[in-house]
C-alpha positions in Angstrom: 15.3 97.3 65.5 13.1 97.3 68.5 14.4 97.0 72.0 12.7 93.7 72.5 14.4 92.2 69.5 17.8 93.6 70.8 17.3 92.0 74.2 16.3 88.6 72.6 19.3 88.7 70.3 21.5 89.7 73.1 20.4 86.7 75.2 21.0 84.4 72.3 24.5 85.8 71.6 25.3 85.5 75.3 24.2 81.9 75.4 26.3 81.1 72.3 29.3 83.0 73.7 29.2 80.9 76.9 28.8 77.6 75.0 31.7 78.5 72.7 33.9 79.7 75.5 33.3 76.9 78.0 32.5 73.8 75.9 33.7 74.3 72.3 37.3 75.6 72.8 40.8 74.3 73.3 42.3 75.6 76.5 45.8 75.3 77.9 47.5 77.4 80.6 48.8 79.9 78.1 46.8 79.4 74.9 43.1 79.4 74.1 41.6 78.6 70.7 38.0 79.5 70.6 35.1 80.6 68.4 33.9 83.2 70.9 34.7 85.9 68.4 31.6 84.9 66.3 28.9 85.9 68.8 30.8 89.0 69.9 31.4 90.3 66.4 27.9 89.4 65.2 26.4 91.2 68.2 28.6 94.2 67.4 27.4 94.3 63.8 23.8 93.9 64.7 23.4 95.6 68.1 26.2 98.1 68.5 29.0 98.7 71.0 26.8 99.0 74.1 25.3 95.5 73.6 28.4 93.8 72.4 30.4 95.1 75.4 27.8 93.9 77.8 27.5 90.5 76.1 31.2 90.0 76.2 31.5 91.1 79.8 28.6 89.0 81.0 29.6 86.1 78.9 33.0 85.9 80.5 31.7 86.6 84.0 28.8 84.1 83.9 30.9 81.5 82.2 33.5 81.8 84.9 30.9 81.5 87.7 28.7 78.8 86.2 31.4 76.7 84.5 34.7 77.5 86.1 37.9 75.8 84.8 40.4 77.7 86.9 40.7 80.6 89.2 38.6 83.7 88.2 40.7 86.6 87.2 39.0 89.9 86.4 41.6 90.9 83.9 40.1 88.5 81.4 36.7 89.9 81.9 38.1 93.4 81.2 39.7 92.2 78.0 36.5 90.6 76.9 34.5 93.8 77.5 37.1 95.8 75.6 36.9 93.3 72.8 33.1 93.8 72.5 33.6 97.6 72.6 36.3 97.6 69.9 34.2 95.5 67.5 31.1 97.5 68.3 32.7 100.8 67.6 34.2 99.7 64.3 31.4 97.4 62.9 28.1 98.9 64.0 26.5 101.0 61.3 23.2 101.9 63.2 20.9 99.8 61.0 22.3 101.2 57.8 23.8 98.8 55.3 27.6 99.0 55.1 29.2 98.2 51.8 31.1 94.9 51.7 34.4 96.7 51.0 33.9 99.1 53.9 32.8 96.2 56.2 35.9 94.2 55.3 38.2 97.2 56.0 36.6 97.9 59.3 36.7 94.2 60.2 40.4 94.0 59.4 41.3 97.1 61.4 39.2 96.0 64.4 40.6 92.5 64.3 44.2 93.8 64.1 43.5 96.0 67.1 41.9 93.2 69.0 44.1 90.3 68.1 47.4 92.1 68.7 46.6 94.7 71.3 44.2 92.7 73.5 45.1 89.0 72.7 48.8 89.5 72.6 49.8 92.3 74.9 46.9 92.6 77.4 46.2 88.9 77.8 49.9 88.2 78.1 50.0 90.7 80.9 47.1 88.9 82.7 48.8 85.5 82.3 52.1 87.0 83.6 50.3 88.4 86.6 48.3 85.2 87.2 51.0 82.5 86.6 54.2 84.5 87.1 55.7 83.3 83.8 58.1 85.5 81.8 56.1 88.2 79.9 58.3 88.0 76.7 57.9 84.2 76.6 54.1 84.4 76.9 54.0 87.0 74.1 56.2 84.9 71.9 53.9 81.9 72.1 50.8 84.0 71.6 52.0 85.8 68.5 52.0 82.6 66.5 48.5 81.6 67.5 47.2 85.1 66.7 48.8 85.1 63.3 47.1 81.8 62.6 43.7 83.0 64.0 43.7 86.4 62.1 42.8 85.1 58.6 40.5 82.5 60.1 38.6 85.1 62.0 38.4 87.6 59.1 37.2 84.9 56.6 34.7 83.4 59.0 33.1 86.7 60.0 33.1 88.2 56.5 31.3 85.1 55.0 28.9 84.8 58.0 27.9 88.5 57.7 27.7 88.3 53.9 25.4 85.2 53.9 23.3 86.3 56.9 22.7 89.8 55.5 19.5 88.9 53.6 18.0 87.1 56.6 18.9 90.0 58.9 17.2 92.5 56.6 14.1 90.3 56.2 13.5 89.2 59.8 15.3 91.7 62.1 15.3 95.1 60.6 
């Protein structure tokens, strides 16, 4: 894929990330239910770890600057960038077609790492630092939401990648 196509796709994924993050999500002090995983994972699949990390980092940073809904905390930006990196490292296949079984295995592994390491432990740490609430209490409430989000995320991304694959081959590669 040419560099121009990558930049155009990156800007589209960045815009979708900001819209999903700031306008199409449910946010409380301790819990966020969002579809931001879609542009991050799709950018990781199509563009690789460098682009998905930058998109995740800029999406969180620009979203916080342009459409703030609370105090800015750099820990969430770090978590977002690590998320883009994790998915990029596991799901990018450098333009080669990955078998559906291998893609599903890589998706499950990367989602387990992300949902449990980043969303439960690291985000709970940021919330503990930011709001001063008990770390164990925050983790307890986040475990339930992540267990619910895990199959939703896997099914959504697997189907999205499966049905978009012919169009990606035809128009992007």
